[in-house]
C-alpha positions in Angstrom: 14.7 92.0 9.4 17.1 90.0 7.2 19.3 89.4 10.2 16.3 88.0 12.2 15.4 85.7 9.3 18.9 84.4 9.1 19.0 83.7 12.8 15.7 81.8 12.6 17.0 79.7 9.8 20.2 78.9 11.7 18.1 77.9 14.8 15.8 75.6 12.7 18.8 74.1 10.9 20.5 73.4 14.2 17.4 71.9 15.8 16.9 69.6 12.8 20.5 68.5 13.0 20.2 67.8 16.7 16.9 65.9 16.2 18.3 63.9 13.4 21.4 63.1 15.4 19.2 61.9 18.4 17.1 59.8 16.2 20.1 58.3 14.5 21.6 57.5 17.9 18.4 55.9 19.1 18.2 53.7 16.0 21.8 52.9 16.3 21.4 51.9 19.9 18.5 49.7 19.1 20.4 48.0 16.3 23.3 47.5 18.6 21.1 45.9 21.2 19.4 43.6 18.7 22.8 42.7 17.3 24.0 42.0 20.8 21.1 39.7 21.4 21.5 38.0 18.1 25.1 37.6 18.8 24.3 36.2 22.2 21.9 33.7 20.7 24.4 32.7 18.1 27.1 32.3 20.7 24.9 30.3 23.1 24.8 33.0 25.8 21.9 35.0 27.0 21.5 38.7 27.2 20.9 40.3 30.6 17.3 41.0 29.8 16.6 37.4 28.7 18.4 36.0 31.8 16.2 38.1 34.1 13.1 37.0 32.3 14.0 33.3 32.6 14.9 33.7 36.3 11.5 35.3 36.9 9.8 32.4 35.1 11.7 29.8 37.0 11.0 31.5 40.3 7.3 31.5 39.5 7.3 27.8 38.5 9.1 26.9 41.7 6.6 28.8 43.8 3.7 27.1 41.9 5.3 23.7 42.4 5.8 24.3 46.1 2.2 25.4 46.5 1.0 22.3 44.7 3.2 20.1 46.9 1.8 21.8 50.0 -1.7 21.4 48.8 -1.1 17.7 47.9 0.4 17.1 51.4 -2.7 18.7 53.1 -5.0 16.5 51.0 -3.0 13.4 50.8 -4.7 10.1 51.5 -2.3 9.4 54.3 -3.2 12.7 56.1 -6.9 12.1 55.6 -6.5 8.6 57.0 -4.7 10.0 60.1 -7.5 12.5 60.7 -10.2 9.8 60.5 -8.4 7.3 62.7 -7.0 9.7 65.3 -8.2 8.2 68.6 -10.0 5.3 66.8 -9.7 2.0 68.6 -11.1 -1.5 67.9 -11.6 -4.3 70.4 -13.0 -7.8 69.7 -15.5 -8.5 72.4 -17.1 -11.7 71.3 -15.5 -14.7 69.4 -17.6 -17.6 68.1 -16.7 -21.1 69.0 -14.7 -23.0 66.5 -16.7 -24.7 63.8 -16.2 -27.6 61.3 -15.2 -27.2 57.6 -18.3 -26.6 55.5 -20.4 -25.6 58.5 -21.1 -22.0 59.4 -20.1 -20.3 62.7 -23.0 -20.3 65.1 -22.5 -16.7 66.3 -20.8 -13.6 64.8 -17.7 -11.8 65.9 -18.5 -8.6 67.8 -16.1 -5.6 67.7 -16.3 -2.5 69.9 -15.3 0.8 68.3 -14.0 3.8 70.2 -15.1 7.0 68.6 -12.7 9.3 66.7 -11.0 12.0 68.7 -11.6 14.7 66.0 -15.3 14.3 66.2 -15.5 12.7 62.7 -18.7 10.6 62.7 -18.2 6.8 62.7 -20.4 6.7 59.7 -17.5 8.1 57.7 -15.3 5.2 58.8 -15.4 1.7 57.3 -13.9 -1.4 58.9 -12.1 -4.2 57.0 -12.5 -7.8 58.2 -9.7 -10.0 56.8 -10.1 -13.8 57.4 -8.8 -17.1 56.1 -10.5 -18.0 52.9 -8.5 -20.8 51.1 -5.2 -22.5 51.1 -2.3 -23.2 48.7 -2.2 -27.0 48.9 1.5 -27.3 47.9 2.9 -24.6 50.2 0.2 -24.8 52.9 0.0 -21.0 52.8 -3.3 -19.5 53.9 -5.0 -17.2 51.4 -7.0 -14.3 53.0 -10.1 -12.5 51.9 -11.4 -9.1 53.0 -14.9 -7.9 53.6 -15.6 -4.2 54.2 -18.2 -3.3 56.9 -20.0 -0.1 56.6 -20.8 1.4 60.0 -24.6 2.0 60.3 -26.7 4.1 62.7 -26.8 1.3 65.2 -23.1 1.2 65.4 -23.0 5.0 65.7 -25.2 4.7 68.7 -24.0 1.5 70.4 -20.3 1.5 69.2 -20.2 -2.1 68.1 -20.3 -4.0 64.8 -21.0 -7.7 64.0 -19.2 -9.8 61.5 -20.4 -13.2 60.4 -17.8 -14.9 58.1 -19.0 -16.9 55.1 -19.2 -20.7 55.7 -15.6 -21.9 55.9 -14.4 -23.9 52.9 -11.2 -25.0 54.6 -10.1 -26.2 57.9 -7.7 -23.7 59.5 -6.2 -22.5 62.7 -5.8 -18.8 61.9 -6.7 -15.2 62.7 -9.3 -12.7 61.7 -8.2 -9.1 61.7 -10.3 -6.0 62.0 -8.8 -2.7 60.8 -9.8 0.7 59.4 -10.6 0.6 55.7 -8.5 2.4 53.1 -7.9 2.4 49.4 -5.4 -0.3 48.6 -4.4 1.4 45.3 -3.2 4.6 47.1 0.4 5.7 46.6 0.6 5.9 50.4 -0.2 2.2 50.8 2.8 1.3 52.9 2.5 4.2 55.3 -1.3 3.8 55.7 -0.9 0.0 56.2 1.5 0.6 59.1 -0.9 3.1 60.6 -4.0 0.9 60.1 -2.2 -1.9 62.0 -1.9 0.3 65.0 -5.7 0.5 65.2 -6.4 -3.1 64.4 -7.7 -6.0 66.5 -7.4 -9.7 66.0 -9.1 -12.9 67.2 -8.9 -16.6 66.6 -10.4 -18.1 63.5 -10.6 -21.9 64.1 -12.1 -24.5 61.8 -11.6 -28.2 62.3 -11.5 -30.8 59.6 -14.7 -32.6 58.6 -12.9 -35.9 58.0 -12.5 -37.1 61.6 -14.9 -39.9 61.1 -14.1 -40.6 57.4 -11.6 -43.3 58.1 -8.0 -43.5 57.0 -4.5 -44.8 57.4 -1.3 -43.4 58.9 2.2 -44.4 57.6 5.4 -42.6 58.8 8.9 -43.6 57.7 11.6 -43.2 60.3 15.1 -42.2 59.1 18.2 -42.7 61.3 21.0 -40.2 61.9 22.6 -41.2 58.6 19.3 -40.5 56.7 18.7 -44.3 56.0 15.3 -45.8 56.3 14.6 -47.8 59.4 13.7 -51.5 58.9 10.2 -52.2 57.7 7.7 -52.6 60.6 9.3 -49.9 62.7 6.2 -47.8 63.4 7.2 -45.8 66.5 6.6 -42.4 64.9 3.5 -43.7 63.0 1.9 -45.0 66.2 2.8 -41.8 68.0 1.0 -39.6 65.4 -2.0 -42.0 65.3 -2.5 -41.8 69.1 -2.4 -38.0 68.9 -5.1 -37.7 66.3 -7.2 -40.3 68.1 -7.0 -38.1 71.1 -8.4 -35.3 69.0 -11.5 -37.3 68.1 -10.4 -39.2 64.9 -12.0 -42.6 64.5 -11.7 -45.6 62.2 -8.0 -44.8 61.6 -5.1 -47.3 61.7 -1.4 -47.7 61.0 0.0 -49.4 57.9 3.5 -49.8 56.4 4.2 -48.1 53.1 7.9 -47.4 54.0 9.2 -48.8 50.7 7.0 -46.5 48.6 7.7 -43.5 50.9 11.4 -44.1 50.7 11.3 -44.1 46.9 9.6 -40.7 47.0 7.1 -41.6 44.3 3.8 -40.2 45.5 1.8 -41.4 42.4 3.1 -44.9 43.0 2.2 -44.7 46.7 -1.3 -43.5 45.8 -2.0 -46.3 43.4 -0.6 -48.9 45.8 -2.9 -47.6 48.6 -5.9 -47.5 46.3 -5.3 -51.1 45.2 -4.9 -52.2 48.8 -8.0 -50.5 50.1 -10.3 -50.7 47.1 -12.9 -52.6 49.2 -12.3 -50.6 52.4 -14.1 -47.4 53.6 -10.9 -45.4 54.1 -11.0 -41.9 52.8 -7.4 -40.6 53.4 -3.8 -41.7 53.7 -1.5 -39.6 56.0 2.1 -40.4 55.2 5.5 -38.8 55.6 9.0 -38.9 57.1 10.4 -38.3 60.6 14.2 -37.6 60.4 17.0 -36.0 62.4 17.3 -32.3 62.0 20.9 -31.4 61.6 20.3 -27.7 61.1 18.7 -27.0 64.5 21.0 -26.4 67.4 19.5 -26.7 70.9 20.7 -25.0 74.0 21.2 -28.4 75.4 23.7 -30.2 73.2 22.3 -33.6 74.2 18.8 -32.8 72.9 17.4 -34.8 70.0 16.1 -32.5 67.2 13.6 -33.9 64.6 12.0 -32.7 61.4 8.7 -34.1 60.2 7.3 -33.8 56.7 3.7 -35.1 56.4 1.1 -35.1 53.5 -2.5 -36.3 53.3 -3.9 -37.9 50.2 -7.6 -38.2 49.4 -8.2 -41.8 48.5 -11.7 -40.9 47.3 -10.6 -38.3 44.8 -11.7 -38.6 41.2 -9.4 -39.1 38.3 -9.1 -35.3 37.7 -9.4 -34.2 41.3 -6.6 -32.9 43.4 -5.4 -35.9 45.5 -3.5 -33.8 48.0 -5.6 -32.6 51.0 -2.7 -30.8 52.8 1.0 -30.8 53.5 2.9 -29.8 56.6 6.4 -29.5 57.9 7.3 -29.1 61.6 10.3 -29.3 63.9 10.5 -30.4 67.5 13.1 -31.3 70.2 13.3 -33.6 73.2 15.7 -34.9 75.8 15.7 -38.2 74.0 14.3 -39.7 70.8 11.0 -40.8 72.3 10.3 -37.3 73.7 11.2 -35.6 70.5 8.9 -37.9 68.5 6.0 -37.2 70.9 6.6 -33.4 70.6 6.7 -33.6 66.8 3.6 -35.7 66.6 1.7 -33.2 68.8 2.6 -30.4 66.4 1.7 -32.3 63.3 -1.6 -33.6 64.7 -2.6 -30.0 65.3 -1.9 -29.3 61.6 -3.9 -32.3 60.6 -6.9 -31.3 62.7 -6.9 -27.8 61.4 -5.5 -28.4 57.9 -7.0 -31.6 56.4 
């Protein structure tokens, strides 16, 4: 009996020793692991467990970013635009006759629309009509305006839209463009613009000046090859330009000599001189400028004469605070001789006057 009790005590003592040893080892391992991680943090390195966790996180973030990019691509404005315009075609079928500045066009533009290949209703497509609206007087650059046309039930059935521009406030020889509408603030602007151009259609937008019968004066200064002013009274270029605008329907217009003022390059002085001279006349405008040899242009035929013309038109009826400049234009032309070059240059400039003044 005593032997049995002794054996039991030995077994319990041994078990406790083993248990204590295991626990101590477990705590010791945990402390070592923590110390290792603390040491890794202090030394700027990561433990294997931390590295694995970070890699998993980065992988998840990359997957999420890829999913978002794919979703954005599927729903991008460019992709939506492609779907809406696939197979869409525009054709201008009716163009109104040219009108006069401050007078409306008599008939609208008509545009035929071919339906979308994807079966998207035309009612979900808008059309932009971009047309000349105003002009930068100093540069002559045309400023365009855009009107968005919503396709209605009639268009859905008949496949055509009408566009009546506002009454023109300028004279112009330009273009009106019809193209699929899109948001101009989109980040895909450049790509969509290129795509929209593929589906666009253009037509003439012509508005003549309303000053053909207003009366005026033409004065052109001729410069020789050395850039020196021709003698006063040499009105070859001035007469050529006058005849061209007369042929276009201008009346009550004549030549005069302001070569001295033009050569000085003082437009304000020229304007005051013309006002004083014509204070009792019914002239409304003064067309003045310079015809000179163009040294920069090289023709295929080395014997050709190349000319450059710079012309402006001043409003002699402008008020004190009004803009006196009606328009400015620069053109180049060539001819086999001086007379032919002058005629070619006057033809170009007369077109600018008719559709620019």
